[in-house]
LOSE-52598 format. One line per 4 residues: their letters; for each residue x, y, z of N, C-alpha, C. Coordinates in pm, whole numbers, plus 32768, in hexadecimal, padded with zeros to 4 digits. Atoms other than C-alpha are relative to their C-alpha. Layout:
<pts>
a = X/Y/Z/X/Y/Z/X/Y/Z  ...
</pts>
This chain:
<pts>
eelr = 806A/7FA8/8012/7FDD/7FEA/8007/8078/807A/8011  7F90/7F7A/8009/8111/80F5/8071/8071/8009/7F8D  7F6B/8040/8097/81FF/8084/7F17/7F9E/806D/7F8B  803B/7FDE/8088/80CD/80C7/7E54/7FE2/80BF/802C
alnd = 8022/7F97/7FFE/8088/8237/7ECF/8096/804A/7FE3  7F83/7FF1/7FF5/81D8/825A/7EE4/8020/801B/7F68  7FD6/7FF4/8072/81F5/81F3/7D6C/7F6F/80AC/7FC2  80A9/7F89/8057/8081/82D7/7D08/8044/8084/7FF3
emem = 7F99/7FB4/7FA0/8165/83D6/7DC7/8076/8055/7F84  7F81/8001/8051/829C/83D3/7D05/7FBB/7FCD/7F44  8033/8012/8085/81C0/839C/7B91/7FB2/80C8/7FED  8018/7F39/800D/8109/852C/7BCE/807D/802B/8015
fvkd = 7FB9/7F9F/8039/8244/85CA/7C1F/807B/7FE0/7F6B  7FAB/802F/80BC/82E9/8518/7ADA/7FAF/8091/7FC8  806C/7F71/8029/81C3/85F1/7A3C/7FF8/8023/8023  7FEB/7F61/8000/81A7/86FF/7AD4/8093/8025/7FD1
altv = 7F5A/7FE9/8051/834F/8714/7A6B/7FD5/8015/7F60  7FE7/8021/8078/82FD/86BC/791C/7FB1/8075/7FA3  803F/7F6F/8032/81DC/87BF/78E3/8038/8072/805F  7FFC/7F5B/7FF6/8273/8904/798D/80BE/8012/7FA9
nlqn = 7FB8/801D/8071/83CB/8882/78A3/7FC1/804E/7F8D  806E/7FFB/809E/82C7/8868/7779/7FE9/8097/8007  8032/7F62/7FF2/824F/89CD/77D3/805E/807B/800B  7FA6/7FA2/800D/83B7/8A58/7813/8061/8023/7F6B
iiaq = 7F88/7FBA/8086/8456/8A16/76C0/7F77/8023/7F7D  804F/7F8F/807B/82D7/8A7F/760A/800D/8039/8007  7FA8/7FBA/7FE5/8320/8B7F/76B4/8081/804B/7F78  7F8B/7F9F/80A1/847D/8BC8/75EE/7FF5/800D/7F9B
yskd = 7FBF/7FE9/8078/840A/8BB2/74E2/7F7C/8029/7F7C  8097/7F64/803A/8323/8CD1/73F0/8042/8022/7F6B  8016/7FB7/80A4/82F5/8D5A/72AD/80C7/8040/7FE1  7F83/7FC9/7FE0/8468/8E12/731C/8036/7FD3/800A
nplh = 7FBE/800E/7FE7/84F7/8D31/736E/7FFB/7F34/7FD8  8078/80B3/802A/8465/8B72/72D3/80AF/7FEB/8004  7F77/8092/7FD8/854C/8A71/7358/8046/7FD3/7F41  7FA7/802E/809D/861B/89DF/7201/7FEA/7F8B/8007
vlcd = 8045/8075/801D/85A9/88E0/71A0/806A/7F77/7F7E  7FC1/803E/804A/86AF/87F1/70C6/8029/7F6C/7FD5  801A/808D/8013/8688/868E/7005/8046/800F/7F89  7FBE/8029/806C/876A/85EC/6F30/7F9F/7FE0/7F58
ptry = 803D/7FFF/802B/8717/864D/6DBD/8010/7F67/7F91  7FE4/8089/8032/875A/84FC/6D20/7FC8/7F78/8031  803F/8046/7FC1/8676/8403/6E1B/7F6D/7FE4/7FD2  807C/7FF9/8030/8553/83FB/6D10/7F9A/7F47/8069
pysy = 807A/7F4B/7FFE/843F/83B0/6D8F/801B/8042/808B  804D/7F7D/7F46/8464/8418/6EF0/804D/804B/7FFA  8028/7F6B/7FF0/84E8/8552/6EB3/8075/8000/7F54  7FA8/8007/8062/859B/85E4/6D9B/7FC3/8067/7F7C
neng = 803D/7F80/7FF2/855B/8723/6CAE/7FE9/8022/7F95  7FE7/8008/8088/84DE/8779/6B9E/7FA7/80BE/7FDE  8041/7F7B/8051/8493/88D7/6AE7/804F/8072/8080  7FDE/7FAE/7FA5/8542/8970/6C18/7FC2/7FE4/8056
emkg = 804F/802E/7FB1/844C/88EA/6D06/803E/7F51/8049  800D/8086/7FAD/8480/87C1/6E24/7F8D/7FC5/7FF7  8043/803D/802F/83B3/86AA/6DD2/8022/7F94/800A  7FD9/8036/7F9A/8367/856A/6E7A/7FAC/7FD6/805F
iipd = 8049/7FF2/7F65/8310/84B4/6F8A/7FF2/800E/8036  7FDD/7FE3/7F77/83D7/8505/707D/7FC3/80D6/8009  8032/7F77/8022/8394/86AD/7029/7F6B/7FF3/800E  804B/7FF9/8027/8235/862B/6FFD/7FA6/7FCD/809E
yfrk = 8039/8030/7F4E/81FC/858C/7173/8043/80D1/801F  7FA5/7FC1/7FC2/82EA/86C1/71D4/7F67/803F/8022  8069/7F92/8057/81D9/87B8/711F/7FA1/7FF0/80B3  805D/7FE3/7FC7/80B7/874B/71D9/801F/7FE3/8095
iady = 7FEF/7FF1/7F59/8147/86E8/734E/8030/80AC/8005  7FC4/7F7B/7FEC/81FE/888A/7349/7FBC/805F/7FEB  803C/7F5B/8021/80B8/893B/72BD/7F91/7FC8/806C  8057/801E/7FA9/7FEA/8837/73D5/8029/804F/809B
agis = 7FBB/8007/7F91/8101/8897/74D2/7FE5/80C4/7FFC  7FFC/7F61/7FD7/80F7/8A2E/7482/8097/7FF8/7FB2  7F78/7F96/801F/8239/8A43/73E8/801D/8006/7FDF  7F9F/7F7C/80A9/82F6/8B2B/72C7/8053/7FC8/7FF2
yefl = 7F81/8051/7FDA/83ED/8A4A/725E/8014/806B/7F3C  8037/7FFB/8095/8477/8A5E/70D4/8053/7FB0/7FCC  7FAE/80AA/804B/8528/891F/6FFB/808C/8095/7FE2  7F96/7FF5/8051/867F/898C/6F7C/7FC8/7FB0/7FAD
tpat = 8028/8030/809A/868C/893B/6E13/808E/7FE7/7FC2  7FB6/804D/804F/87B9/8870/6DC7/8024/7FCA/7F84  803E/8050/8092/87D2/882A/6C38/804D/7F1B/801D  7FAC/8056/804B/88EE/8722/6C68/8040/7FB5/809D
rdey = 8007/805F/7F71/894A/85FA/6DA9/80C5/808F/801B  7F92/7F9E/7F93/8AD2/86EE/6DE5/7FA8/809F/7FFD  8065/7FE3/7FF3/89DD/8806/6DBA/7FE8/8025/80CF  8031/7FFF/7F88/892A/8790/6F05/806A/7FBE/805E
iayq = 7F82/8022/7F6C/8A76/86E7/6FDC/8057/80E1/8009  7FCA/7F85/7FC9/8AF2/8869/6F7D/7FD0/806F/8062  8065/800F/7F90/89C5/88C8/702C/8017/7FEE/807F  801B/800C/7F8E/89DF/87F3/7157/80C1/8002/8036
knke = 7F75/7FE1/7FAC/8B5F/883D/717A/8013/80C1/800E  8012/7F6D/7FCB/8AE2/89C0/7193/7FF7/8032/8035  803C/7FD2/7FDE/8A0D/89BB/7244/7F65/805B/7FEF  8067/7F9C/800F/892C/8A71/719F/7F85/803B/8005
</pts>
């Protein structure tokens, strides 16, 4: 019984901590300061660059989650794998 109560308290603590953390993340990113999202453009169908726009399964899911959470974001759009690697190294 005590172990169950402790487990319930820990679960509530973790949920509260995650909620506060997510709220802080959302508050950090606005239209003036969007989250920059980098996807590998050579991983069709997961992520790819089509006419300067990131497309694929991963970008689609990210858009749905970020829009639902209210996070402002902007996809970086490397055209090649080398550009993708350069973004990672430069942390742009």
